[in-house]
N, C-alpha and C positions, 0 to 999 in steps of 0.2 A: 621854740620854733618861730622863725620869722614869717610874718604874713606875706602872702604872695600878692594880695591886692589890698590897697588902702582905699576905703570908701569915705567920702566926705558927705554925709547925709544932709548936712545943711545946704549943700549946693544942688542936690538931686531934686529935680522937678517932676519925677515920675513919668518921663516920656516913654519908657519901656524899650528904648532902642537897644540898650545893652542886653536886656533880657532876651529880646528877639534874636540878636545876632551872636550870642555866646555859643560857640560850637559844642561845648560840653553841657550846656543848659544848667549851669550852676548859679545863675543869678535870678533873683525873684524880687517882687515888690511886696513890702509888708502892708499891714492894714492902713498905714498912713500914706501909702503910695511912695515909699522910699526904698531904694535898692538894698539888698543884702546878699551875702554870699551863702549859698546853701551847703556847699561842700568844698572847702578850701583844698582838700587833698586832690580833688579831681581837676583843679585849675591847671591848665597847661601854659599859662602866662603868654598867650598868643598876642595880647595887646589890643585885640579888636575892640573890647569894651572901652578902653582908654581912648583909642583913636576916634571912636564914633560918638562918644558922649559930648553933646553940645554944651554942657554946663561944667565940664572939667571936674566932675564929681568922683572920677575913678582914676587911680594911679596904679600901674603895675610896678611892683617892687623889683627892680632889676637886680638888686643884691641877692634876692632870694632865688633867682634862677640858677639852676644847677645843671 
């Protein structure tokens, strides 16, 4: 299965913007303050997280959109 979202943890600064604005609430911060996807199957690939991330740490995989 192709991933719907690619996360570059090395770019994430833990600002929490993506977590706050995800309509499905499937992004969270780990103990190091880096984002991770809690439930990939629930992702609707709306692109909000990618558009709002100030550090370009998230990419929505357009090839996985069906």
